[in-house]
C-alpha positions in Angstrom: -10.7 -15.2 -10.3 -10.6 -17.6 -7.4 -10.4 -21.3 -7.4 -11.7 -23.0 -4.3 -10.0 -26.1 -2.8 -11.2 -28.5 -0.2 -7.7 -28.8 1.3 -7.2 -26.6 4.3 -4.4 -24.0 4.4 -2.0 -25.5 6.9 -1.0 -22.7 9.4 -2.5 -20.0 7.3 -0.5 -16.8 7.6 -1.8 -13.3 7.4 -0.8 -12.8 3.8 -2.4 -16.1 2.8 -5.6 -15.0 4.4 -5.6 -11.6 3.0 -4.8 -12.5 -0.5 -7.5 -15.2 -0.3 -10.1 -12.5 -0.2 -8.8 -10.2 -2.9 -11.3 -11.7 -5.3 -13.4 -13.7 -2.9 -14.6 -11.5 -0.1 -14.6 -12.7 3.4 -13.8 -11.9 7.1 -10.1 -12.3 7.8 -8.6 -10.6 10.8 -10.0 -8.5 13.7 -9.2 -7.3 17.2 -11.3 -6.4 20.2 -10.1 -4.5 23.2 -6.5 -4.6 21.6 -6.3 -8.4 21.4 -6.2 -10.0 18.0 -8.5 -12.8 17.0 -7.0 -15.6 15.0 -6.7 -15.1 11.2 -9.2 -16.9 9.1 -9.3 -17.9 5.5 -11.8 -16.1 3.3 -15.2 -17.6 3.1 -16.9 -17.1 -0.4 -19.6 -14.6 -0.8 -20.3 -14.9 -4.6 -19.0 -11.9 -6.4 -18.6 -9.8 -3.2 -21.6 -7.5 -4.1 -23.5 -8.0 -1.0 -26.3 -5.5 -1.4 -27.1 -6.4 -5.0 -26.0 -3.0 -6.4 -23.2 -2.6 -8.8 -20.1 -0.9 -7.6 -18.5 -1.2 -11.1 -15.2 -3.0 -11.1 -14.2 -1.8 -7.7 -16.0 -4.2 -5.4 -14.4 -7.4 -6.7 -10.9 -7.0 -5.3 -11.8 -6.5 -1.8 -10.6 -8.1 1.6 -11.9 -7.3 5.0 -10.6 -7.5 8.5 -13.5 -7.8 11.0 -13.2 -7.0 14.6 -15.9 -9.6 15.8 -15.0 -11.6 18.9 -15.6 -15.3 19.1 -14.5 -18.4 17.3 -13.3 -18.0 13.7 -13.7 -20.6 11.0 -10.8 -21.8 9.1 -11.2 -22.4 5.5 -9.2 -23.2 2.5 -8.6 -22.0 -0.9 -6.2 -21.4 -3.7 -6.0 -17.9 -5.1 -4.9 -16.8 -8.5 -3.4 -13.3 -8.9 -5.8 -11.4 -11.4 -2.7 -10.6 -13.4 -1.4 -14.2 -13.3 1.5 -15.8 -11.6 2.3 -16.3 -8.0 1.2 -13.8 -5.2 4.0 -12.5 -3.0 5.1 -14.9 -0.3 4.2 -14.4 3.3 7.8 -13.9 4.2 8.1 -10.9 1.9 5.5 -9.0 4.0 8.1 -8.0 6.6 10.5 -6.7 3.8 8.4 -3.9 2.4 10.5 -1.1 3.9 10.0 1.8 6.2 7.4 3.7 4.2 4.8 1.1 5.1 5.7 1.2 8.8 5.4 5.1 8.7 2.1 4.8 7.0 0.8 2.5 9.7 2.1 4.8 12.3 0.2 7.6 10.7 -2.9 5.9 11.8 -1.8 5.9 15.3 -0.7 9.5 15.1 -4.1 10.5 13.6 -5.9 9.1 16.7 -4.0 11.8 18.7 -5.1 14.7 16.5 -6.8 17.7 18.1 -10.5 17.4 18.5 -10.8 20.9 17.2 -10.2 19.8 13.5 -12.3 21.6 10.9 -13.1 18.3 9.2 -16.6 17.0 9.7 -15.3 14.0 11.5 -11.8 13.0 12.4 -10.4 9.5 13.0 -9.4 10.6 16.5 -13.1 11.5 17.2 -14.2 8.3 15.9 -11.8 6.3 18.0 -13.0 8.0 21.1 -16.7 7.8 20.5 -17.4 4.6 18.5 -17.2 1.0 19.7 -16.0 -0.1 16.3 -14.1 1.8 13.6 -13.5 1.0 9.9 -10.2 1.7 8.2 -10.0 1.4 4.4 -6.6 0.8 2.8 -6.5 1.3 -0.9 -3.9 0.7 -3.6 -3.7 0.3 -7.4 -2.9 -3.4 -7.2 -1.9 -5.8 -4.4 1.0 -3.8 -2.8 -1.1 -2.3 -0.2 -1.8 -5.7 1.4 1.5 -5.2 3.2 0.1 -2.0 4.7 -2.9 -4.0 5.9 -0.7 -6.5 7.5 1.4 -3.8 9.1 -1.7 -2.2 10.6 -3.1 -5.4 11.7 0.1 -6.1 13.7 0.3 -2.7 15.2 -3.1 -1.6 16.1 -4.1 -4.3 18.6 -1.3 -3.3 20.9 -1.9 0.5 20.5 -5.0 0.6 22.6 -6.3 3.5 20.5 -9.5 1.7 19.3 -11.7 -0.6 21.1 -12.5 -2.6 17.9 -11.5 -2.2 14.3 -12.2 -3.5 10.9 -9.5 -3.1 8.2 -10.6 -3.3 4.7 -8.3 -3.6 1.7 -9.6 -2.3 -1.6 -7.7 -2.8 -4.9 -8.7 0.3 -6.9 -7.1 -1.0 -10.0 -9.5 0.0 -12.8 -8.8 -3.3 -14.8 -6.6 -6.4 -14.5 -4.9 -5.4 -17.7 -5.0 -1.6 -17.4 -3.4 0.6 -14.7 -3.6 4.2 -13.9 -0.2 4.7 -15.6 -1.8 3.5 -18.8 -4.2 6.5 -18.9 -2.6 9.5 -20.5 -5.1 12.2 -19.3 -4.7 12.9 -15.6 -8.3 14.0 -15.6 -9.2 10.4 -16.4 -7.1 9.1 -13.5 -8.7 11.5 -11.2 -12.1 10.5 -12.4 -11.7 6.8 -12.2 -10.0 7.0 -8.7 -12.8 9.2 -7.4 -15.4 6.7 -8.6 -13.5 4.0 -6.6 -13.4 6.2 -3.5 -17.1 6.9 -3.9 -17.8 3.1 -3.9 -15.6 2.7 -0.8 -17.6 5.3 1.0 -20.9 3.9 0.0 -20.1 0.3 0.9 -17.9 0.7 4.0 -18.5 4.2 5.4 -14.9 4.3 6.7 -13.7 6.4 9.6 -10.2 6.7 7.9 -8.9 6.1 4.4 -5.3 5.2 3.8 -4.1 5.8 0.2 -1.2 3.2 0.2 -0.2 4.0 -3.4 2.2 6.7 -4.5 0.7 6.9 -8.0 -2.9 7.5 -6.5 -1.6 9.8 -3.9 0.0 12.4 -6.3 -3.4 13.2 -7.7 -5.7 12.4 -4.8 -6.1 16.2 -3.9 -7.7 16.7 -7.3 -10.5 14.3 -6.5 -13.9 15.3 -5.4 -13.4 13.1 -2.4 -10.6 15.2 -1.3 -12.5 18.4 -1.7 -15.5 17.3 0.1 -13.3 16.2 3.1 -16.0 14.1 4.8 -13.5 11.3 5.6 -10.1 11.8 7.0 -7.6 10.5 4.4 -3.9 9.9 4.7 -1.6 9.7 1.6 1.7 7.9 1.5 3.8 10.4 -0.3 4.6 12.6 2.7 5.6 9.5 4.7 8.1 8.5 2.0 9.5 12.0 1.9 9.9 12.0 5.7 12.1 8.9 5.5 14.2 10.1 2.6 14.7 13.5 4.3 15.7 11.9 7.6 18.2 9.6 5.9 19.9 12.5 3.9 20.0 14.7 7.0 21.7 11.9 9.0 24.3 11.5 6.3 25.0 14.8 4.5 27.4 13.0 2.0 24.6 10.6 0.8 22.5 10.9 -2.4 19.0 9.5 -2.9 17.4 7.6 -5.8 13.7 7.6 -5.9 12.4 4.5 -7.6 8.7 4.7 -8.5 6.1 4.3 -11.2 6.4 6.6 -14.2 3.3 8.5 -13.2 4.8 9.2 -9.7 8.2 10.3 -11.1 6.5 12.5 -13.8 4.5 14.2 -11.1 7.7 15.4 -9.3 5.9 15.1 -6.0 8.6 13.7 -3.9 11.4 15.9 -5.3 9.3 19.0 -4.8 8.6 18.2 -1.2 12.2 17.4 -0.6 13.4 20.7 -2.1 10.8 22.6 -0.1 12.4 21.1 3.0 15.8 22.3 2.1 17.2 19.2 0.4 19.5 20.2 -2.5 18.1 19.1 -5.9 21.5 17.6 -7.0 21.2 15.1 -4.1 18.1 13.4 -5.4 17.7 11.3 -8.6 14.2 10.0 -9.9 14.0 6.7 -11.7 10.8 5.6 -13.4 10.1 1.9 -13.3 7.4 1.2 -16.0 5.6 -2.2 -15.8 7.5 -3.2 -12.7 4.4 -3.5 -10.5 2.8 -5.9 -12.9 6.1 -8.0 -13.1 6.2 -8.1 -9.2 2.6 -9.3 -9.0 3.4 -12.1 -11.5 6.5 -13.1 -9.5 8.3 -11.0 -7.1 11.5 -13.0 -7.3 11.5 -14.5 -10.7 14.1 -13.9 -13.5 11.8 -11.4 -15.4 11.4 -9.2 -12.2 15.2 -9.4 -11.4 16.1 -8.4 -14.9 13.8 -5.3 -14.9 15.1 -4.2 -11.5 18.7 -4.7 -12.6 18.0 -2.5 -15.6 16.4 0.3 -13.6 19.2 0.3 -11.1 21.7 0.6 -14.0 19.9 3.5 -15.4 19.8 5.3 -11.9 23.5 4.7 -11.4 24.1 6.4 -14.7 22.3 9.4 -13.4 24.2 9.4 -10.2 27.5 9.7 -12.0 30.1 9.2 -9.2 29.9 5.7 -7.6 31.5 6.9 -4.4 29.6 7.8 -1.2 26.5 6.3 0.3 23.2 6.0 -1.5 19.7 6.0 -0.2 17.5 3.9 -2.4 13.8 4.9 -1.8 11.2 2.4 -3.0 8.3 4.7 -3.6 5.8 2.0 -4.6 4.2 -0.4 -2.2 4.8 -3.2 -4.6 8.6 -2.7 -4.9 9.3 -3.7 -1.3 8.3 -7.3 -2.0 11.4 -7.6 -4.2 13.7 -5.8 -1.7 16.5 -8.4 -1.9 16.7 -7.9 -5.7 17.2 -4.1 -5.3 20.0 -4.8 -2.8 21.7 -7.3 -5.0 21.5 -5.1 -8.0 23.3 -2.3 -6.3 25.9 -4.7 -4.9 26.5 -6.1 -8.4 27.3 -2.6 -9.6 29.9 -2.0 -6.9 27.7 0.0 -4.4 28.4 -1.3 -0.9 26.9 1.5 1.1 23.2 1.5 0.1 20.2 1.9 2.4 16.9 0.6 0.9 14.0 2.4 2.3 
């Protein structure tokens, strides 16, 4: 739900303008010829269903970044998080860790892919041939907004595309029910596939970024993945790259993978790390149920801090020895908004040499 306000947003930052469109669709940020336009606050468009056709529940939590040149209107508004509480602060956008930076760089890397790909159309091909490209970033919740911000800051200077539109789609099936609440993985696949179909139909993207570990672990089972009509990048390999690099740089270090229950239960990160030669006893997985919702309600409040402290204590218990460096990998795009709480929780337990990714 969105409440409109006549008072303008003073010096509206990127996060403010992005979150202003989560429930109230509007143009936000764009760049042409590698030069960014000024950000704008969202302008209301009813329920966001522009063509009058129903996209189910997936069209209501959408924000767009448009690459149109020219003057941009500044608006105002006050946004309520669909789950209640305060949205993450703009300053937190820069504290979401290396996974998001890696995901943003994946877009740049994709543009350098071989033109001989077997896919019907690659992002590299689109970037070469089209005057304007569309990138859809999707997450189960609001964590992926940080990926949008990272892309918006990196792409203009990259020179890879002439003009781009970045669209954020919250693929959460309901404000009160997340994918981890669905016990049957087939249901998770079916629901996410429906969301992806709606994204394809509405935005015809040239690239899809799955900025959610929970969704990434079962993306390959979707019909969208099997059709392969749109190049799609998942976040899991990016996170694994960072953990592997950190562990190889410090052979005495151990890693704790913090993620949602669904991500931990899948074993995706551990499996990839073991395939790359990382010993199983160097990696501990820690599920953090209900933490994403707590962060959306308040990334720095007492309830969120208490949950994080509890999860860190559980993880420390699994580590056993408290000596040696620790790599704490936040494998959920929401978790980085509360990065200082993770650092303080480890410090309170006597861990001085902790790297938070």
